[in-house]
KEKE-3310 file (N, C-alpha, C; in steps of 0.2 Angstrom, whole numbers, plus 5000, padded with zeros to 4 digits):
npx = (4803:4818:4834:4837:4824:4817:4825:4823:4810:4810:4820:4830:4841:4859:4867:4873:4890:4899:4905:4902:4898:4910:4908:4911:4924:4924:4933:4941:4953:4969:4980:4986:4977:4967:4969:4971:4985:4991:4998:4989:4977:4980:4981:4968:4961:4966:4960:4947:4946:4949:4938:4929:4933:4937:4934:4928:4936:4948:4950:4954:4966:4983:4991:5006:5021:5016:5012:5005:4999:4995:4986:4976:4972:4967:4956:4948:4944:4936:4926:4921:4915:4905:4897:4892:4885:4875:4869:4864:4854:4843:4841:4830:4821:4827:4824:4824:4812:4809:4822:4827:4839:4856:4857:4858:4847:4839:4849:4861:4867:4874:4885:4890:4906:4919:4929:4930:4919:4910:4914:4912:4905:4889:4872:4864:4852:4851:4853:4859:4871:4877:4879:4888:4898:4902:4907:4918:4926:4929:4937:4948:4953:4957:4968:4984:4994:4989:4985:4995:4999:5010:5022:5031:5031:5029:5016:5008:5014:5004:4994:4987:4982:4975:4971:4965:4958:4949:4941:4935:4929:4918:4912:4907:4896:4887:4884:4878:4867:4859:4857:4849:4838:4834:4834:4822:4820:4832:4831:4820:4824:4833:4846:4851:4859:4871:4873:4875:4886:4895:4896:4900:4913:4919:4919:4926:4938:4942:4942:4953:4964:4963:4956:4945:4936:4930:4921:4914:4909:4899:4886:4882:4883:4874:4870:4883:4885:4875:4878:4890)
npy = (5039:5048:5049:5062:5068:5061:5066:5079:5079:5078:5071:5075:5073:5069:5055:5042:5041:5032:5016:5008:4992:4981:4973:4956:4949:4939:4929:4920:4913:4907:4912:4923:4938:4941:4934:4929:4931:4940:4955:4963:4959:4964:4978:4980:4977:4987:4998:4996:4996:5009:5015:5013:5021:5034:5049:5048:5055:5054:5041:5038:5041:5037:5024:5026:5023:5013:5006:5016:5011:4998:5001:5008:4996:4988:4995:4996:4982:4982:4992:4986:4975:4981:4988:4978:4970:4980:4983:4970:4969:4976:4972:4964:4974:4980:4978:4973:4980:4990:4997:5000:5005:5009:5021:5037:5046:5057:5063:5056:5042:5027:5017:5000:4993:4981:4978:4965:4955:4965:4976:4989:5004:4999:5000:4993:4985:4991:4982:4972:4978:4980:4967:4963:4972:4968:4955:4958:4966:4956:4948:4957:4958:4945:4944:4943:4951:4963:4965:4962:4949:4944:4948:4963:4962:4973:4984:4987:5000:5009:5007:5016:5027:5021:5007:5006:5018:5016:5005:5011:5022:5015:5009:5020:5023:5013:5017:5029:5025:5018:5028:5037:5029:5019:5022:5023:5009:5005:5011:5004:4991:4993:4998:5011:5019:5012:5013:5027:5029:5021:5027:5040:5037:5031:5043:5053:5045:5043:5056:5061:5055:5058:5049:5048:5058:5075:5077:5064:5064:5073:5068:5064:5075:5083:5074:5072:5084:5085:5074:5079)
npz = (4968:4970:4980:4983:4983:4993:5004:5004:5009:5022:5028:5040:5048:5048:5040:5050:5052:5057:5063:5052:5046:5038:5023:5020:5012:4998:4995:5006:5009:5016:5009:4996:4990:4999:5010:5028:5032:5025:5019:5012:5019:5032:5029:5026:5038:5046:5040:5042:5056:5058:5053:5062:5073:5070:5060:5043:5035:5040:5039:5026:5024:5020:5028:5037:5029:5021:5005:4992:4981:4985:4995:4988:4980:4991:4995:4984:4983:4994:4992:4981:4986:4994:4985:4978:4987:4991:4979:4976:4985:4982:4969:4963:4961:4951:4935:4918:4913:4922:4923:4909:4904:4909:4920:4928:4933:4921:4914:4913:4905:4903:4894:4890:4888:4886:4878:4873:4872:4871:4861:4856:4864:4871:4873:4887:4898:4916:4926:4919:4915:4928:4932:4922:4925:4938:4935:4927:4935:4945:4936:4934:4947:4949:4941:4943:4937:4936:4949:4960:4972:4978:4991:4989:4975:4962:4957:4941:4930:4926:4934:4944:4936:4925:4927:4941:4941:4931:4936:4947:4942:4936:4946:4953:4945:4948:4961:4958:4951:4960:4969:4962:4957:4965:4978:4988:4989:4994:5007:5012:5014:5025:5023:5021:5029:5027:5013:5012:5020:5015:5002:5005:5010:4999:4989:4996:4996:4982:4978:4986:4981:4968:4958:4952:4940:4940:4931:4930:4943:4943:4941:4954:4962:4970:4979:4986:4991:5001:5009:5014)
capx = (4807:4826:4838:4835:4817:4816:4829:4820:4803:4810:4826:4834:4847:4864:4868:4878:4896:4903:4903:4899:4901:4913:4906:4915:4927:4922:4939:4944:4959:4974:4985:4983:4976:4963:4971:4972:4991:4994:4999:4983:4972:4981:4979:4960:4960:4968:4955:4940:4946:4949:4931:4925:4937:4938:4931:4930:4942:4955:4950:4956:4973:4988:4995:5013:5026:5013:5011:4999:4995:4992:4981:4971:4969:4963:4950:4944:4941:4931:4921:4918:4910:4900:4893:4890:4879:4870:4864:4860:4849:4837:4842:4824:4818:4830:4823:4824:4807:4809:4827:4830:4845:4860:4857:4858:4842:4838:4855:4867:4866:4880:4885:4895:4911:4924:4935:4931:4912:4907:4920:4910:4900:4883:4867:4861:4849:4855:4854:4864:4877:4880:4881:4895:4904:4905:4911:4924:4930:4932:4943:4953:4956:4961:4974:4990:4998:4986:4984:5000:4998:5017:5025:5037:5030:5027:5010:5010:5015:4998:4989:4983:4979:4971:4967:4961:4953:4943:4936:4932:4924:4912:4909:4903:4890:4881:4881:4874:4860:4856:4854:4844:4833:4833:4835:4817:4821:4837:4828:4815:4828:4837:4853:4852:4865:4876:4874:4877:4892:4900:4897:4904:4920:4921:4920:4932:4944:4943:4944:4959:4969:4962:4955:4939:4936:4925:4915:4910:4906:4893:4880:4880:4886:4870:4871:4889:4885:4870:4881:4896)
capy = (5045:5046:5050:5069:5068:5059:5069:5086:5078:5077:5068:5081:5071:5067:5048:5040:5040:5028:5009:5004:4984:4980:4967:4951:4947:4932:4924:4920:4908:4910:4915:4928:4945:4942:4929:4933:4932:4944:4962:4966:4958:4968:4984:4981:4977:4994:5003:4995:4998:5017:5017:5013:5025:5041:5051:5046:5060:5051:5034:5038:5043:5032:5023:5028:5017:5008:5007:5019:5006:4993:5005:5008:4990:4986:4999:4993:4976:4983:4995:4981:4971:4986:4990:4971:4969:4985:4982:4964:4969:4979:4969:4962:4980:4984:4974:4976:4984:4996:5001:4997:5008:5010:5028:5041:5051:5057:5067:5053:5036:5024:5011:4995:4991:4978:4977:4958:4953:4972:4980:4996:5006:4996:5001:4987:4987:4993:4975:4968:4982:4979:4960:4963:4975:4964:4950:4962:4968:4950:4946:4961:4957:4939:4945:4945:4955:4969:4965:4957:4947:4942:4954:4966:4962:4979:4985:4990:5008:5012:5004:5021:5031:5017:5001:5008:5024:5013:5001:5015:5026:5011:5008:5026:5023:5009:5021:5034:5022:5017:5035:5040:5025:5013:5024:5021:5002:5004:5013:4999:4985:4996:4999:5018:5021:5009:5016:5034:5030:5018:5031:5046:5035:5031:5049:5055:5042:5044:5063:5062:5052:5060:5043:5048:5065:5079:5076:5059:5065:5077:5064:5063:5081:5085:5069:5073:5090:5083:5070:5082)
capz = (4971:4972:4986:4984:4984:5000:5009:5005:5011:5029:5031:5042:5051:5043:5041:5055:5049:5062:5064:5047:5046:5032:5020:5021:5006:4995:4995:5013:5009:5019:5005:4991:4991:5004:5016:5034:5034:5020:5020:5011:5024:5038:5028:5027:5045:5048:5037:5045:5063:5058:5051:5068:5078:5068:5054:5036:5032:5043:5036:5019:5024:5019:5034:5036:5026:5017:4998:4990:4976:4989:4999:4983:4979:4996:4995:4978:4985:5000:4988:4976:4991:4997:4980:4975:4992:4991:4973:4976:4990:4978:4962:4961:4958:4944:4930:4911:4912:4927:4922:4903:4903:4915:4920:4933:4931:4914:4911:4912:4903:4902:4890:4892:4884:4889:4873:4871:4870:4869:4858:4856:4869:4870:4878:4890:4905:4921:4929:4915:4916:4934:4932:4918:4928:4944:4932:4924:4941:4947:4932:4935:4953:4949:4937:4947:4933:4938:4956:4963:4978:4982:4995:4985:4968:4960:4953:4934:4930:4924:4939:4946:4931:4920:4930:4947:4938:4927:4940:4952:4938:4934:4952:4954:4941:4952:4966:4955:4949:4966:4972:4957:4955:4970:4985:4992:4991:5000:5014:5015:5017:5031:5021:5019:5032:5024:5007:5013:5023:5010:4997:5007:5011:4992:4986:5000:4994:4975:4977:4989:4977:4961:4955:4947:4937:4943:4927:4932:4949:4942:4941:4961:4965:4975:4985:4989:4995:5006:5014:5016)
cpx = (4814:4828:4836:4828:4815:4820:4825:4813:4804:4815:4831:4840:4852:4864:4874:4885:4901:4900:4901:4902:4904:4910:4912:4918:4925:4927:4942:4949:4964:4980:4981:4981:4972:4964:4973:4980:4994:4994:4992:4977:4973:4979:4971:4958:4960:4962:4949:4940:4946:4942:4927:4927:4937:4934:4933:4935:4948:4956:4953:4964:4978:4991:5003:5017:5022:5013:5005:4995:4992:4986:4975:4967:4965:4956:4945:4941:4935:4925:4917:4912:4904:4894:4889:4884:4874:4865:4860:4854:4843:4837:4835:4820:4821:4830:4824:4818:4807:4816:4830:4836:4849:4861:4857:4853:4842:4845:4861:4865:4873:4880:4890:4900:4917:4930:4935:4924:4909:4913:4918:4905:4893:4878:4864:4857:4853:4857:4860:4871:4881:4883:4888:4900:4907:4910:4917:4928:4933:4938:4949:4957:4959:4967:4980:4995:4996:4986:4989:4998:5004:5020:5031:5036:5026:5020:5012:5010:5009:4993:4985:4979:4974:4967:4962:4956:4947:4938:4932:4927:4917:4908:4904:4896:4884:4879:4876:4867:4856:4853:4848:4837:4831:4833:4829:4818:4826:4834:4823:4819:4833:4844:4855:4858:4871:4879:4878:4884:4898:4901:4901:4912:4923:4923:4926:4939:4946:4945:4951:4965:4968:4961:4949:4938:4930:4919:4911:4906:4900:4887:4877:4882:4881:4870:4877:4888:4880:4874:4888:4896)
cpy = (5043:5049:5058:5071:5067:5063:5076:5085:5076:5073:5073:5079:5068:5059:5047:5037:5035:5021:5005:4997:4984:4973:4962:4950:4940:4927:4925:4915:4911:4913:4920:4935:4946:4937:4932:4934:4937:4951:4965:4965:4963:4976:4986:4981:4984:4999:5002:4997:5006:5019:5018:5018:5032:5043:5048:5049:5056:5044:5033:5039:5037:5030:5024:5022:5012:5011:5010:5014:5001:4995:5005:5002:4987:4989:4997:4987:4978:4987:4990:4977:4975:4987:4984:4970:4974:4984:4976:4965:4972:4976:4967:4968:4983:4978:4977:4981:4991:5000:4998:5000:5009:5018:5031:5047:5051:5060:5062:5045:5032:5017:5006:4993:4988:4977:4970:4956:4960:4976:4987:4997:5003:4998:4994:4989:4987:4986:4971:4972:4980:4972:4960:4966:4971:4958:4953:4963:4962:4948:4950:4959:4950:4939:4948:4949:4962:4970:4960:4955:4945:4949:4957:4966:4969:4979:4988:4997:5011:5010:5010:5025:5027:5012:5003:5013:5021:5009:5006:5020:5022:5010:5014:5026:5019:5013:5026:5031:5020:5023:5037:5036:5020:5016:5022:5013:5000:5005:5007:4992:4987:4997:5006:5021:5018:5012:5023:5034:5027:5023:5037:5043:5034:5038:5052:5051:5043:5052:5064:5060:5053:5054:5043:5056:5068:5078:5070:5060:5069:5074:5064:5070:5083:5080:5070:5079:5089:5079:5073:5084)
cpz = (4972:4979:4988:4986:4991:5005:5010:5007:5019:5032:5033:5046:5047:5045:5046:5051:5052:5062:5059:5047:5039:5029:5019:5013:5004:4996:5002:5014:5013:5016:5001:4994:4998:5011:5022:5036:5029:5022:5018:5016:5030:5036:5028:5034:5048:5046:5041:5052:5063:5057:5058:5074:5076:5062:5048:5033:5034:5040:5029:5019:5024:5025:5032:5034:5022:5009:4996:4985:4980:4993:4994:4982:4984:4996:4989:4979:4990:4996:4984:4980:4992:4991:4978:4980:4991:4984:4973:4980:4987:4971:4959:4959:4952:4939:4923:4910:4916:4925:4915:4900:4909:4915:4927:4932:4923:4911:4910:4911:4901:4898:4892:4886:4887:4884:4870:4868:4867:4867:4857:4862:4867:4875:4881:4896:4911:4925:4926:4915:4922:4934:4928:4921:4934:4940:4930:4930:4943:4943:4932:4942:4954:4945:4941:4943:4935:4945:4959:4970:4982:4985:4990:4978:4966:4956:4946:4935:4929:4929:4941:4940:4926:4924:4936:4945:4935:4931:4944:4948:4937:4940:4954:4951:4944:4957:4964:4954:4955:4969:4968:4956:4960:4977:4990:4994:4995:5006:5017:5017:5022:5029:5019:5022:5029:5017:5008:5016:5018:5004:4999:5008:5003:4989:4990:4997:4987:4974:4980:4985:4970:4957:4950:4946:4940:4938:4928:4939:4949:4943:4949:4965:4971:4981:4989:4993:5001:5012:5017:5024)
residu = (MET:ASN:PHE:LEU:GLY:LEU:TRP:THR:ARG:GLY:MET:THR:SER:ARG:PRO:ASN:ARG:ARG:GLY:MET:ASP:SER:VAL:ALA:ILE:ASN:ASN:SER:ALA:GLU:GLY:GLY:ARG:THR:GLY:THR:GLY:SER:VAL:GLN:TYR:GLN:LEU:ARG:GLN:TYR:ALA:GLU:SER:THR:LEU:GLY:LYS:ALA:SER:LEU:HIS:GLU:ALA:VAL:LEU:LEU:PRO:GLU:GLY:GLU:SER:LEU:ASP:GLU:TRP:ILE:ALA:CYS:HIS:ILE:VAL:ASP:PHE:TYR:ASN:HIS:VAL:ASN:MET:LEU:PHE:MET:SER:VAL:SER:HIS:HIS:CYS:THR:ASP:GLU:THR:CYS:PRO:LYS:MET:SER:ALA:GLY:GLU:GLY:TYR:VAL:TYR:PHE:TRP:ARG:ASP:GLY:VAL:THR:TYR:LYS:GLU:PRO:THR:PRO:VAL:PRO:ALA:ASN:LYS:TYR:VAL:ARG:LEU:LEU:MET:LYS:TRP:ILE:ASP:SER:GLN:LEU:ASP:ASP:THR:ARG:LEU:PHE:PRO:VAL:ASP:LEU:GLY:GLN:PRO:PHE:PRO:ALA:ASN:PHE:ARG:PRO:ASP:ILE:ALA:ALA:GLN:ILE:LEU:LYS:ARG:MET:LEU:ARG:VAL:TYR:ALA:HIS:LEU:TYR:TRP:HIS:HIS:TYR:PRO:GLN:ILE:CYS:GLN:VAL:GLY:LEU:ALA:THR:MET:LEU:ASN:THR:SER:PHE:THR:HIS:PHE:THR:LEU:PHE:VAL:THR:LYS:TYR:LYS:LEU:VAL:SER:ASP:THR:GLU:LEU:GLN:ALA:VAL:LYS:ASP:VAL:ILE:LYS:ILE:LEU:ALA)
# end
């Protein structure tokens, strides 16, 4: 049973939208994009403190005087960590047999293409799709031409419409797969509130800055309505 089925069978209270613990960033070095002395780290701390104090609608607002590209980059790192941890918590349920394709219900099937190993859209099992995606995002985040780490170094001109939008579009597909195919397992491991809060934050952010199209969001439109 997916998220919608469980909700309509008695989940009458809305998820708690405050106090979500942010997942730790993998790279905790002093320098670089995640170092404690960096602008990126300070923006992340600001975002996390806002999540605990105010509504998620306020949490997505750009801090005064800050770069929108940097704000988006920081959120990409956080959403990456959230999605990665949420999927890993139920990955043993997402096998080649249970999920032979990357899908969101019967209406949405996603193929993988990276332009290198997979030059054409290729059907792969959901677990492989997510592994390939996380590896691909890692490589994007490590590329300082795409995600600069030096103060004052500009982001590429196509950062928002191409780089960020592509990463976030593919992240959305993992959220959609979790809701459609693994929500009972998410509940069993006690991460339903985190998933709902993280996904609400994600959708508010990508719609606020027009980073994911309405067409892509159709796969989870009912979930968005319930969590609104």
